[in-house]
Every structure is written in C-alpha cells, then in structure tokens.
C-alpha positions in Angstrom: 31.6 117.1 78.0 29.2 117.2 80.6 30.8 119.4 83.5 29.4 119.0 86.9 30.1 122.0 88.9 29.1 122.8 92.5 26.9 125.7 93.3 28.3 128.1 95.9 26.7 129.6 99.0 26.4 133.7 99.6 29.4 133.4 102.0 31.3 131.7 100.2 30.5 134.1 97.2 31.8 137.0 99.1 35.1 135.8 99.9 36.2 136.0 96.3 36.9 139.5 95.2 36.3 139.0 91.5 35.0 136.1 89.2 35.1 135.3 85.3 33.0 133.6 83.1 34.5 130.3 81.2 34.3 132.2 78.2 36.9 135.2 80.0 38.8 132.3 81.3 39.4 131.1 77.8 40.4 134.4 76.1 42.9 135.1 78.6 44.6 132.2 79.0 44.0 132.4 74.9 42.5 128.6 74.9 39.1 126.9 73.5 36.2 127.4 75.6 36.5 123.2 75.2 40.0 123.5 76.4 39.2 125.7 79.6 36.5 123.3 80.8 38.9 120.8 80.7 41.2 122.6 82.8 38.2 122.6 85.3 37.9 118.6 84.6 41.5 118.2 85.5 40.8 119.9 88.7 43.8 122.5 87.1 41.6 125.3 88.0 38.4 125.6 89.9 34.9 126.5 88.9 31.6 127.1 90.7 28.3 128.6 90.2 27.0 131.3 91.5 23.3 132.4 91.2 22.3 130.7 87.3 24.6 130.6 84.8 27.6 128.3 83.6 31.0 128.0 85.9 32.7 131.0 87.4 36.6 130.8 88.5 38.3 133.5 90.8 40.4 135.8 88.8 43.2 135.6 91.0 43.7 132.0 89.6 45.1 133.4 86.6 48.7 134.3 86.3 48.8 136.5 82.8 47.9 134.0 80.1 48.7 131.2 82.7 47.4 129.3 85.8 48.5 130.8 88.7 51.8 128.4 90.0 51.5 126.3 92.3 47.6 126.0 92.2 46.9 122.7 90.1 49.3 120.5 92.7 47.4 122.4 95.7 43.6 122.0 94.1 44.9 117.9 93.8 46.1 117.9 97.6 42.6 119.2 98.7 40.4 116.8 96.6 42.9 113.8 97.9 42.2 115.4 101.2 38.4 114.8 100.9 37.2 118.3 100.4 34.8 118.9 97.4 35.3 122.0 95.3 33.1 124.6 97.5 35.3 123.2 100.9 38.6 123.6 98.6 37.6 127.4 97.3 36.5 128.4 101.1 40.0 127.3 102.3 41.9 129.1 99.7 40.6 132.5 100.6 40.0 131.7 104.3 42.1 133.9 106.1 44.8 132.1 108.4 47.1 133.9 110.9 49.7 131.6 110.7 50.5 131.9 107.2 49.6 135.2 107.6 47.0 135.5 105.5 44.8 133.3 102.9 46.3 130.7 101.4 45.7 131.8 97.7 47.5 134.8 98.9 50.3 133.0 99.8 50.6 130.8 96.9 50.2 134.0 95.0 53.5 135.2 96.9 55.6 132.6 95.8 54.7 130.2 99.0 53.0 127.1 97.2 54.7 124.2 98.5 54.2 125.6 102.2 50.4 125.8 101.7 50.6 122.2 99.9 52.1 121.4 103.0 49.4 122.5 105.2 46.7 121.1 102.9 48.5 117.8 103.1 47.9 118.3 106.7 44.1 118.3 106.6 44.0 114.7 105.4 45.1 113.5 109.0 
C-alpha cells in the first residue's frame, strides 16, 4: 500500500505542538500500522512529512483511543473545498478571531458543526 503524504513547510510545522509517528498513532488507537495508514488514505486522519521519515499526525487529532469527534467530517469538507493536506492542516491550526481560537480548538471543544459550516463556506 503506497501512501502519498505531503511535505510541510517550517511555518506550518510550527503551528502544531506535538506530532506522532504512524506507529505511535497505531499504538494509541490500538490498531495495526496498516489500519493507521488506512485512516490516512481514507482522510479520517491527516498526516504529513516533517523533514525526513514517514508521515506524522498532530497528537491533538486523537482523543484517547479514538480519532477526535468531528475531525473526519471536517477533513472531508476541506478536501471537497479543494484544500490539499497542507492547506487543511494550516487552516485547522490557524487562529480565527471569530471562533475564537483555531478551528481545531473549536472541534476539540465540541463545536465541530460550526467548524464544518465554516469549512463549507471556503468552497464558495
């Protein structure tokens, strides 16, 4: 299974506090590495390359042993709006005064429906 993962720039990298490797994601979610890769392929999670090595996922995307509620749907909406993985990551972690905070903070706070509405508006 070939997994195409985008390389991110330094500015985008610095928006995220903690990164997890794919094996760390698999361990936290109690999955095989193959199943963790499938989450990336299915856009349930977002992973990017930082420097060398394999894909890494922002740790905040995981909530205990699950993917954060509301994240997969938001990633789908961003993809449908024409955002690539790096643009999606940047959008999720960039503060938005009208939320307040970043979209990822709003999703974490249970306001994923509001974030999805904003993501849908990006396509127009």
